[in-house]
C-alpha positions as CSV (number, residue, x, y, z in Angstrom):
1,M,-38.3,-43.1,61.1
2,V,-39.6,-45.9,61.6
3,D,-40.3,-47.1,65.0
4,A,-38.8,-51.1,65.9
5,G,-42.4,-52.9,66.4
6,T,-43.3,-51.8,63.3
7,A,-40.3,-52.7,61.4
8,L,-40.6,-56.3,62.7
9,A,-44.0,-56.3,61.8
10,Q,-43.3,-55.4,58.6
11,V,-40.5,-58.2,58.5
12,E,-43.8,-60.7,59.7
13,T,-46.1,-59.5,57.2
14,Q,-43.3,-60.2,54.7
15,E,-42.2,-63.7,56.1
16,R,-45.7,-64.3,55.6
17,F,-46.6,-63.1,52.3
18,A,-44.1,-65.1,51.1
19,R,-44.8,-68.4,52.8
20,A,-48.3,-67.9,51.4
21,I,-46.9,-67.4,47.7
22,L,-44.6,-70.9,48.3
23,N,-47.0,-72.3,49.4
24,G,-49.4,-71.7,47.1
25,F,-46.7,-72.8,44.9
26,E,-46.2,-76.4,46.8
27,S,-50.4,-76.5,46.4
28,Y,-49.9,-76.2,42.7
29,F,-47.3,-78.6,42.2
30,S,-49.0,-81.3,44.1
31,E,-52.0,-81.2,42.1
32,F,-49.4,-80.9,39.0
33,Q,-48.3,-84.4,39.5
34,N,-51.4,-85.7,40.9
35,I,-52.5,-85.6,37.5
36,T,-49.8,-86.5,35.7
37,L,-50.1,-89.5,38.1
38,A,-53.2,-90.5,36.9
39,A,-51.9,-90.4,33.1
40,R,-49.9,-94.8,33.6
41,T,-54.2,-95.7,34.7
42,R,-56.1,-93.9,31.8
43,F,-53.6,-95.3,29.4
44,E,-53.7,-98.8,30.7
45,N,-57.2,-98.2,30.3
46,A,-57.8,-96.8,26.8
47,D,-59.4,-93.7,27.8
48,W,-58.3,-90.9,25.2
49,Q,-61.4,-88.5,26.1
50,G,-59.9,-89.0,30.1
51,I,-56.2,-88.1,28.8
52,R,-56.9,-85.2,27.0
53,Q,-59.2,-83.9,29.6
54,A,-56.5,-83.9,32.3
55,S,-53.8,-81.9,29.4
56,I,-56.3,-79.0,29.3
57,Q,-57.2,-79.0,33.5
58,R,-53.0,-79.7,34.0
59,I,-53.1,-76.5,31.9
60,D,-55.7,-74.6,33.1
61,L,-54.2,-75.5,36.8
62,Y,-51.6,-72.6,37.2
63,K,-54.0,-70.1,36.5
64,V,-56.4,-71.8,39.1
65,K,-53.6,-71.9,41.8
66,T,-51.8,-68.0,40.8
67,K,-55.6,-66.6,41.5
68,D,-55.6,-68.7,44.9
69,A,-52.5,-66.8,45.6
70,L,-52.9,-64.1,44.3
71,Q,-56.3,-64.2,47.0
72,Y,-54.0,-64.6,50.2
73,V,-51.0,-62.3,49.9
74,E,-53.8,-59.8,49.1
75,L,-55.0,-60.0,52.9
76,I,-51.5,-60.3,54.1
77,A,-50.0,-57.8,52.2
78,G,-53.5,-55.0,52.7
79,D,-52.0,-51.6,52.1
80,E,-48.4,-53.0,51.6
81,L,-49.8,-55.4,48.3
82,H,-48.8,-52.2,45.3
83,D,-45.6,-50.8,48.0
84,L,-42.8,-52.2,45.5
85,N,-40.1,-52.0,48.6
86,F,-42.5,-54.7,49.8
87,W,-42.1,-56.7,46.7
88,R,-38.2,-56.5,47.3
89,E,-37.7,-57.0,50.6
90,A,-40.5,-60.4,50.2
91,R,-37.9,-61.5,47.4
92,K,-35.7,-61.6,49.7
93,V,-37.6,-63.6,52.4
94,Y,-39.4,-65.6,49.3
95,A,-34.8,-66.2,47.9
96,G,-34.2,-67.2,51.2
97,L,-36.9,-70.2,51.5
98,I,-36.2,-72.0,48.5
99,D,-32.7,-71.9,48.6
100,G,-31.9,-75.8,48.5
101,H,-35.1,-76.5,46.8
102,N,-35.6,-79.2,44.2
103,N,-37.7,-77.4,42.0
104,F,-36.4,-73.2,42.6
105,E,-36.5,-72.3,39.7
106,I,-40.3,-73.1,38.6
107,A,-41.3,-71.8,42.5
108,E,-39.9,-68.5,40.8
109,T,-41.8,-68.4,38.0
110,F,-44.6,-68.7,40.2
111,F,-43.8,-66.1,42.2
112,N,-43.4,-63.9,38.9
113,S,-46.3,-64.7,38.0
114,V,-48.3,-64.0,41.2
115,Y,-46.0,-60.3,40.7
116,C,-47.0,-59.7,37.6
117,A,-50.8,-60.4,38.1
118,V,-50.6,-57.9,41.1
119,F,-48.7,-55.0,38.9
120,K,-50.5,-55.8,35.4
121,H,-47.0,-57.4,34.4
122,R,-45.5,-53.9,34.7
123,K,-42.8,-52.5,36.4
124,I,-40.9,-56.0,36.1
125,R,-37.5,-56.1,37.7
126,D,-34.9,-58.0,38.6
127,E,-35.5,-56.7,42.2
128,Y,-38.7,-57.1,43.0
129,A,-39.4,-60.6,41.0
130,F,-37.0,-63.2,39.3
131,V,-36.3,-62.2,36.4
132,F,-33.2,-63.5,37.0
133,S,-32.5,-66.5,39.7
134,P,-30.3,-65.4,42.3
135,H,-29.6,-69.3,42.8
136,G,-28.6,-70.1,39.1
137,D,-30.8,-70.8,35.4
138,M,-30.8,-75.1,36.9
139,P,-30.5,-76.2,39.7
140,P,-27.7,-79.4,40.3
141,A,-29.5,-82.0,39.1
142,D,-27.8,-85.3,38.6
143,V,-29.2,-86.7,36.1
144,S,-28.3,-90.2,37.1
145,K,-30.7,-90.4,39.4
146,V,-33.8,-90.8,36.8
147,Y,-32.6,-93.6,34.3
148,R,-32.3,-97.1,34.6
149,T,-29.4,-98.8,33.3
150,Y,-29.3,-102.3,30.8
151,R,-26.0,-103.6,31.1
152,L,-25.4,-105.9,28.4
153,E,-24.7,-109.0,30.3
154,G,-25.7,-111.6,27.6
155,S,-27.4,-111.5,24.8
156,L,-29.4,-108.2,23.4
157,S,-32.6,-109.5,22.9
158,D,-32.2,-110.5,27.3
159,L,-31.1,-107.1,27.9
160,L,-34.3,-105.6,25.7
161,E,-36.7,-108.2,27.7
162,R,-35.1,-107.1,31.5
163,L,-35.7,-103.3,30.1
164,L,-39.9,-104.2,28.2
165,Q,-40.1,-106.3,31.4
166,D,-39.3,-104.0,33.8
167,F,-41.7,-100.8,32.7
168,A,-44.4,-103.0,31.7
169,F,-48.4,-101.9,32.8
170,C,-50.8,-104.1,34.0
171,I,-51.8,-105.0,30.8
172,P,-50.1,-107.7,28.7
173,Y,-47.9,-107.3,25.9
174,E,-49.3,-108.2,22.8
175,D,-46.4,-110.2,21.4
176,L,-43.3,-110.3,23.8
177,Q,-41.2,-112.0,22.1
178,R,-42.0,-110.6,18.6
179,D,-41.4,-107.0,19.8
180,I,-38.2,-107.5,21.6
181,E,-37.0,-109.4,17.6
182,N,-38.6,-106.2,16.4
183,I,-36.6,-103.9,18.7
184,R,-33.8,-105.9,18.4
185,K,-33.0,-106.7,14.3
186,A,-33.7,-102.4,14.2
187,I,-30.8,-101.7,16.7
188,I,-28.3,-104.2,14.8
189,D,-29.1,-102.8,11.1
190,T,-28.8,-99.3,12.9
191,L,-26.1,-99.4,14.5
192,A,-24.4,-102.2,13.9
193,P,-22.1,-100.4,11.2
194,R,-21.1,-97.4,13.7
195,F,-21.3,-99.2,17.4
196,D,-20.2,-102.5,18.2
197,L,-23.2,-104.3,20.6
198,N,-20.3,-106.8,21.6
199,N,-18.4,-104.6,23.8
200,D,-18.7,-105.3,27.7
201,D,-19.6,-101.4,28.0
202,T,-22.6,-101.2,26.0
203,E,-25.7,-100.3,27.4
204,F,-29.4,-98.9,27.7
205,Q,-29.5,-95.5,29.9
206,L,-33.7,-94.8,29.7
207,L,-35.7,-92.2,31.6
208,E,-37.5,-93.9,34.4
209,H,-41.3,-92.8,33.5
210,H,-43.3,-92.9,30.6
211,F,-44.7,-90.1,29.1
212,F,-47.7,-89.9,28.2
213,R,-49.6,-88.1,25.2
214,N,-52.4,-88.5,23.3
215,K,-53.2,-92.4,22.7
216,G,-49.3,-92.9,23.4
217,A,-47.1,-94.0,25.8
218,Y,-43.6,-93.6,25.5
219,L,-40.1,-94.4,27.0
220,V,-37.0,-92.2,26.5
221,G,-33.0,-92.4,26.6
222,R,-30.1,-93.8,24.8
223,I,-27.4,-96.4,23.8
224,L,-24.2,-96.0,25.1
225,S,-21.4,-98.2,23.7
226,G,-17.4,-97.7,23.2
227,G,-17.9,-93.8,23.7
228,K,-20.7,-93.3,20.8
229,S,-24.0,-92.3,22.2
230,M,-27.1,-92.7,19.9
231,P,-30.4,-91.3,21.4
232,I,-33.8,-93.4,21.4
233,V,-37.3,-93.7,21.6
234,L,-40.0,-96.4,21.8
235,P,-43.2,-95.7,20.9
236,I,-45.9,-97.9,23.2
237,L,-49.5,-98.3,21.6
238,H,-52.5,-99.8,23.0
239,N,-54.4,-101.8,20.7
240,E,-57.6,-101.1,22.5
241,R,-58.1,-105.1,23.3
242,G,-56.3,-105.2,26.6
243,A,-52.9,-105.4,25.5
244,V,-50.1,-103.1,24.3
245,Y,-47.2,-103.6,22.0
246,V,-43.7,-101.7,20.9
247,D,-44.6,-99.6,17.5
248,T,-41.4,-98.9,16.3
249,I,-37.9,-97.8,17.8
250,L,-36.7,-94.2,17.0
251,F,-33.3,-93.5,16.3
252,G,-30.9,-90.0,16.8
253,S,-31.5,-86.7,17.7
254,D,-33.8,-85.5,14.8
255,M,-36.1,-88.6,15.3
256,V,-37.0,-87.7,19.5
257,S,-37.1,-84.0,18.6
258,V,-39.3,-84.0,16.6
259,L,-41.2,-86.2,19.3
260,F,-40.9,-83.4,22.1
261,S,-41.5,-80.8,18.8
262,F,-43.4,-77.3,20.0
263,T,-46.2,-78.5,17.4
264,R,-47.4,-80.8,19.5
265,S,-49.0,-81.4,23.5
266,Y,-47.2,-81.5,26.9
267,F,-45.8,-84.7,27.5
268,L,-47.3,-86.4,31.0
269,V,-44.7,-87.9,32.7
270,D,-44.0,-87.9,36.1
271,A,-41.2,-85.8,37.1
272,T,-40.5,-85.1,40.9
273,I,-37.4,-83.0,39.7
274,P,-38.9,-81.6,36.5
275,A,-34.5,-81.1,35.5
276,Q,-33.6,-83.9,36.2
277,C,-35.6,-84.9,33.1
278,V,-34.4,-81.4,31.3
279,L,-31.0,-82.0,31.3
280,F,-31.1,-85.9,30.8
281,L,-33.1,-84.4,27.4
282,Q,-31.0,-81.8,26.4
283,Q,-28.2,-84.3,26.2
284,L,-30.3,-85.8,23.6
285,M,-31.3,-83.4,22.2
286,P,-28.7,-80.3,22.0
287,A,-30.4,-78.3,19.7
288,K,-33.0,-78.0,21.4
289,P,-33.5,-74.8,23.7
290,I,-33.9,-76.2,27.5
291,S,-37.0,-73.5,27.7
292,E,-39.1,-75.8,24.8
293,I,-38.0,-79.2,26.8
294,Y,-39.5,-77.2,30.2
295,S,-42.4,-76.5,27.9
296,A,-43.1,-79.8,26.2
297,M,-43.1,-81.5,30.5
298,G,-46.4,-79.8,31.0
299,H,-44.4,-76.2,32.6
300,N,-44.6,-73.8,29.8
301,K,-45.1,-71.1,32.3
302,H,-41.3,-72.0,33.6
303,G,-40.6,-72.4,30.2
304,K,-41.7,-69.2,29.5
305,T,-39.6,-67.4,32.3
306,Y,-36.1,-69.6,30.7
307,Y,-37.2,-68.1,27.4
308,H,-37.6,-64.4,28.4
309,R,-33.8,-64.9,30.3
310,C,-32.1,-66.4,27.3
311,A,-34.0,-64.6,24.9
312,F,-33.1,-61.2,27.0
313,R,-28.9,-63.0,26.8
314,H,-29.0,-62.7,23.3
315,M,-30.3,-58.9,22.4
316,T,-27.2,-58.2,24.8
317,S,-24.9,-59.7,22.5
318,T,-26.1,-59.1,19.7
319,N,-26.6,-55.7,18.0
320,D,-28.3,-57.0,14.4
321,Q,-31.4,-55.1,13.7
322,F,-35.4,-56.3,13.8
323,N,-37.4,-56.2,10.6
324,I,-40.7,-56.9,9.2
325,A,-40.5,-61.2,9.0
326,P,-41.0,-61.4,5.3
327,G,-43.0,-63.2,3.4
328,I,-46.7,-61.9,2.4
329,K,-48.3,-59.5,5.7
330,G,-51.0,-60.4,7.7
331,M,-54.7,-59.1,7.9
332,V,-54.5,-59.4,11.2
333,M,-51.0,-59.8,12.8
334,T,-47.8,-57.7,11.8
335,V,-45.2,-60.3,12.4
336,F,-41.2,-58.9,13.0
337,T,-37.9,-60.6,13.8
338,L,-33.9,-60.5,13.8
339,P,-32.2,-62.5,11.3
340,S,-29.2,-63.2,14.2
341,Y,-32.5,-65.2,15.9
342,D,-34.0,-68.9,16.2
343,F,-38.2,-66.9,17.1
344,V,-40.4,-64.5,15.4
345,F,-42.5,-61.9,16.7
346,K,-46.7,-61.5,16.1
347,V,-48.5,-57.9,17.5
348,I,-52.0,-57.9,17.1
349,K,-53.4,-54.7,14.0
350,D,-55.3,-52.4,15.7
351,R,-57.3,-52.0,12.5
352,F,-57.7,-55.6,10.7
353,T,-57.2,-55.4,6.4
354,P,-60.9,-56.0,4.9
355,P,-62.4,-58.2,4.1
356,K,-61.5,-59.6,8.6
357,D,-64.2,-58.9,11.1
358,M,-63.2,-59.7,14.5
359,T,-62.0,-58.0,17.4
360,R,-58.3,-58.3,19.4
361,E,-60.2,-60.1,22.5
362,Q,-61.4,-63.0,19.7
363,V,-57.7,-63.6,18.3
364,K,-56.2,-63.7,21.4
365,A,-59.0,-66.5,22.4
366,K,-58.3,-68.3,19.2
367,Y,-54.5,-68.6,20.3
368,T,-55.9,-69.4,23.9
369,L,-57.5,-72.1,22.3
370,V,-54.8,-73.2,20.5
371,K,-52.3,-73.5,23.6
372,R,-55.2,-75.7,25.7
373,W,-56.0,-78.1,22.3
374,D,-54.5,-80.7,20.6
375,R,-51.8,-79.5,18.2
376,A,-51.5,-83.0,16.4
377,G,-48.1,-81.6,15.4
378,R,-49.4,-79.7,13.5
379,M,-50.0,-76.0,15.0
380,A,-47.4,-74.0,16.8
381,D,-47.1,-73.4,20.7
382,T,-46.7,-69.7,21.4
383,Q,-45.3,-67.1,24.4
384,E,-47.9,-65.3,25.0
385,F,-46.0,-61.7,27.2
386,N,-47.7,-58.7,27.9
387,N,-45.5,-55.4,28.0
388,L,-42.3,-57.2,26.6
389,A,-39.8,-54.5,26.2
390,F,-36.6,-54.0,23.8
391,A,-33.7,-51.7,23.1
392,R,-35.4,-49.1,20.6
393,A,-32.6,-48.5,18.4
394,R,-32.7,-52.3,17.4
395,F,-36.1,-51.5,15.4
396,S,-35.0,-51.0,12.2
397,D,-37.3,-47.5,10.1
398,E,-39.1,-49.6,7.9
399,L,-40.3,-51.4,11.1
400,M,-41.1,-48.7,13.9
401,E,-43.1,-47.1,10.7
402,E,-45.0,-50.4,10.4
403,L,-46.0,-50.4,14.3
404,R,-47.0,-47.5,13.9
405,K,-49.1,-47.4,11.3
406,V,-50.7,-51.1,11.9
407,A,-50.3,-51.4,16.0
408,P,-50.0,-47.7,17.4
409,S,-52.2,-49.1,20.8
410,V,-49.5,-51.4,21.9
411,L,-46.5,-49.6,21.5
412,E,-44.8,-47.0,24.3
413,E,-41.4,-45.6,23.9
414,H,-39.8,-44.3,26.7
415,G,-36.2,-42.5,26.2
416,K,-34.4,-45.7,25.0
417,T,-37.1,-48.7,25.4
418,L,-39.6,-49.4,23.8
419,I,-42.6,-51.3,25.6
420,I,-44.8,-53.3,23.2
421,K,-48.1,-54.1,24.9
422,H,-48.6,-57.3,23.8
423,V,-46.9,-59.8,21.7
424,Y,-46.7,-63.4,20.6
425,V,-43.2,-65.2,20.2
426,E,-43.1,-68.2,18.1
427,R,-40.4,-70.2,16.4
428,R,-39.4,-69.2,13.4
429,M,-40.5,-70.9,9.7
430,T,-40.1,-70.8,6.6
431,P,-43.2,-69.6,4.9
432,L,-44.7,-72.4,2.9
433,N,-45.1,-69.6,-0.6
434,L,-41.5,-68.9,-0.3
435,Y,-40.5,-72.3,0.0
436,L,-42.0,-73.4,-2.9
437,R,-40.5,-70.6,-5.5
438,N,-37.1,-72.6,-5.0
439,A,-38.3,-76.5,-4.0
440,T,-37.1,-78.6,-6.4
441,D,-39.0,-81.6,-7.9
442,E,-38.6,-84.2,-5.3
443,Q,-39.1,-81.2,-1.8
444,M,-42.5,-79.7,-3.6
445,E,-43.8,-83.2,-4.0
446,A,-41.8,-83.2,-0.3
447,V,-43.8,-80.6,1.1
448,M,-47.3,-80.6,-0.5
449,D,-47.4,-84.0,1.0
450,E,-47.0,-82.7,4.1
451,Y,-49.2,-79.6,3.9
452,G,-52.0,-82.1,2.6
453,N,-51.1,-84.6,5.8
454,A,-51.5,-81.1,7.9
455,I,-54.4,-80.5,7.0
456,K,-55.7,-83.3,7.4
457,Q,-54.6,-83.9,10.9
458,L,-55.1,-81.0,12.2
459,A,-58.7,-81.8,11.0
460,A,-58.6,-84.7,12.7
461,A,-57.6,-83.2,16.1
462,N,-61.2,-81.2,15.3
463,I,-59.9,-78.5,13.7
464,F,-60.2,-76.5,10.7
465,P,-57.7,-74.2,9.8
466,G,-60.2,-71.8,8.3
467,D,-58.2,-69.5,6.0
468,M,-55.4,-72.1,4.4
469,L,-54.0,-69.8,2.5
470,L,-49.9,-71.6,2.1
471,K,-48.3,-68.9,3.3
472,N,-50.0,-69.7,6.9
473,F,-48.5,-72.4,6.6
474,G,-44.6,-72.5,7.7
475,V,-41.7,-75.4,7.2
476,T,-39.5,-76.7,9.8
477,R,-36.4,-77.2,9.8
478,H,-37.0,-81.0,10.1
479,G,-38.5,-80.4,6.9
480,R,-42.6,-80.9,8.8
481,V,-45.9,-78.6,7.4
482,V,-47.4,-76.9,10.3
483,F,-50.0,-74.2,10.5
484,Y,-49.7,-70.8,12.2
485,D,-52.6,-68.1,11.4
486,Y,-54.7,-68.9,13.7
487,D,-56.9,-66.0,13.5
488,E,-60.5,-67.8,11.9
489,I,-60.0,-71.9,13.5
490,V,-63.3,-72.9,14.7
491,P,-63.5,-77.0,15.8
492,L,-64.4,-78.7,13.1
493,T,-68.0,-80.2,14.4
494,D,-69.1,-76.7,14.2
495,C,-69.2,-76.7,10.7
496,N,-71.8,-77.2,8.4
497,F,-69.4,-79.3,5.0
498,R,-71.3,-78.8,1.1
499,T,-71.1,-79.5,-2.2
500,I,-71.6,-76.4,-4.3
501,P,-75.7,-77.2,-5.4
502,K,-75.6,-76.7,-9.8
503,P,-77.5,-74.5,-11.5
504,R,-80.5,-75.1,-12.7
505,S,-80.0,-72.6,-15.1
506,E,-78.0,-71.1,-17.9
507,E,-78.3,-67.3,-15.5
508,E,-77.4,-69.3,-12.3
509,E,-75.2,-70.9,-14.6
510,M,-73.5,-67.1,-15.7
511,S,-74.4,-65.2,-12.8
512,S,-71.4,-64.1,-11.1
513,K,-73.0,-64.7,-7.2
514,P,-74.0,-67.4,-5.3
515,W,-77.4,-69.1,-6.6
516,Y,-78.0,-70.3,-3.7
517,S,-78.8,-69.7,-0.1
518,V,-75.5,-69.7,2.2
519,A,-75.3,-70.1,6.0
520,P,-71.7,-68.4,7.6
521,N,-71.0,-71.7,8.7
522,D,-71.3,-73.0,5.1
523,I,-68.2,-75.0,3.6
524,F,-67.7,-75.7,0.0
525,P,-64.5,-77.2,-0.5
526,E,-64.8,-77.1,-4.0
527,E,-63.3,-73.8,-3.1
528,F,-60.4,-75.1,-1.6
529,A,-58.6,-75.2,-5.2
530,L,-58.5,-71.1,-5.1
531,F,-55.8,-71.5,-1.9
532,F,-53.4,-72.7,-4.1
533,S,-53.9,-68.8,-6.8
534,G,-50.1,-68.1,-8.2
535,N,-48.7,-72.1,-8.1
536,Q,-50.4,-73.9,-10.1
537,R,-47.1,-76.0,-9.9
538,A,-48.4,-77.0,-6.1
539,R,-51.5,-77.8,-6.8
540,K,-51.0,-79.7,-9.7
541,V,-48.8,-81.9,-6.8
542,F,-51.3,-81.0,-4.4
543,D,-53.9,-83.2,-6.5
544,T,-51.8,-86.0,-7.2
545,L,-52.0,-86.7,-3.4
546,H,-54.4,-85.3,-1.9
547,S,-58.0,-84.6,-4.0
548,D,-60.3,-86.2,-1.4
549,I,-59.9,-82.5,0.5
550,Y,-62.2,-81.3,-2.2
551,E,-65.0,-83.2,-1.2
552,A,-67.6,-82.9,1.0
553,S,-67.9,-85.9,2.0
554,F,-64.1,-86.1,3.0
555,W,-65.3,-83.6,5.2
556,Q,-68.8,-84.8,6.1
557,G,-66.7,-87.9,7.6
558,L,-63.9,-86.8,10.1
559,Q,-67.0,-85.2,11.8
560,E,-68.9,-88.7,12.1
561,K,-66.1,-90.4,13.4
562,I,-65.4,-86.9,16.0
563,H,-68.9,-87.1,17.2
564,A,-69.1,-91.2,17.8
565,G,-66.3,-90.1,20.7
566,H,-63.6,-91.0,18.3
567,V,-59.9,-89.6,19.0
568,E,-57.3,-90.3,16.6
569,D,-53.8,-91.2,16.2
570,F,-50.9,-88.5,15.5
571,F,-47.5,-90.7,15.1
572,P,-44.3,-88.0,15.6
573,Y,-42.7,-90.2,12.9
574,R,-42.9,-91.6,9.2
575,R,-45.8,-94.1,9.4
576,E,-43.4,-96.8,7.5
577,L,-41.4,-96.8,10.2
578,R,-43.3,-98.9,12.0
579,F,-43.0,-102.9,13.1
580,D,-45.1,-105.1,11.5
581,R,-47.4,-106.2,13.4
582,Q,-48.5,-110.1,12.3
583,L,-48.2,-112.4,14.6
584,P,-46.2,-115.4,14.6
585,S,-49.0,-117.4,14.1
586,E,-50.8,-115.4,11.4
587,P,-50.0,-116.8,7.9
588,R,-47.7,-113.8,6.8
589,S,-48.9,-112.7,2.8
590,A,-46.5,-112.2,0.0
């Protein structure tokens, strides 16, 4: 029997405990915002290395703040830290504290992170943590508070001038009138057949703050007219001579979706209430999961929470079975999927297929590197889960046989439940080698150009993918080629690219072994043609478009640029969409 004094002390401890976690969240969110707010100045100063470092710092911040909070709650809870009844009551107190909080959904995720740090991702139940939210998935956000409205009260050029002036930086436009005319013409050419741009109800709605990433700043919004809506994006670039310019205008949900792709770095955007921006963006991109939009704005931990909730609902509303993913089996990972689901699950094998020689921890380190690196639109973001529970009956016999054979150490079976101790989840794509089997000539040329561009853009981002087999790349629904096998990636600057020495004798020429010394980091680009073994049709197209990849000098040139501090431009749109930047005073070439 607990006396009244003891019961009161427990309640006070739970309240202090819950407040400590909430204070930890507020500290995290405040510093997250401070890092984000500095992006504008860094952009104006063309401090590209600073923006990159800020992006990494912001990703790492979550773990730092979770550990800080953990230290305090350990001290407050004492012996009750591992008491589930204590957590049940603390969750109730915390739910009350964040009731009406503008960012309650992200605060719940922070509570979950502290809980998981204590229980090592086990015993995750809704009564102890926020598996689901008592307040709903999303705050009742008023999206009208986060966009600026520009009504057509005169000419379209006048509207665009007001808009660009409102979003001006502390440095001037390179040529404001040229940019206005470029945008005006593109809007007329693209929308005039479908939109009455002279309609009195025509208006532009632009999110109130720039979205910064890498070397670009983006204005995101939509044009409304006559009951129709068109998503738009205005990319603004720095000419590195003290001025900015509008590079193009992007139209449509697909274009905006590529900008916010899971293959790109997270944006730095001033969003005091992220849910407001998320809901507005979701209106622009109805096909994009809300979890990915949260992640794209830098709230990847809450993106993971939102993903898990949606995944649970999908699993409980369907009955199809998990199966081994189509394609060639990997040496390091086994991959499975659900036919009705747009994601795949990747499990690290217990033993790797020769000649792979690495450890589980080394593979996990590669995935962490990708999370923090500039993915350049060419590497898939992943969500990492520990002790993820599934309904055992949903797994096909073939898949269970495969998992027990290659990864038994990560499996736990408890009655009707299968627990996988460690798994990565990423968007499903069509493996490039499978895509090529039925590709038309036109598709073949487009996708092999994409494949070469993917390799080059990864290299420009200081990533050497290592194993560039076609099976390690996927094709997205937008036709982009994305790399998703990370176990051999290394910084490009760690590689030594060499040309194969010419044999000095007939014996060397006929030798089945190299006649020259090879260090562990030596790479011979001439050998890359081997990645096309079995698909000479693809190789022929690739050689026409990207034969420079076979030359050591190509890679060495990229290394020199990286060592010199150069940061590459990674355009989330086709280069042919870019505006003509020629100044009016300059003669135009024929």
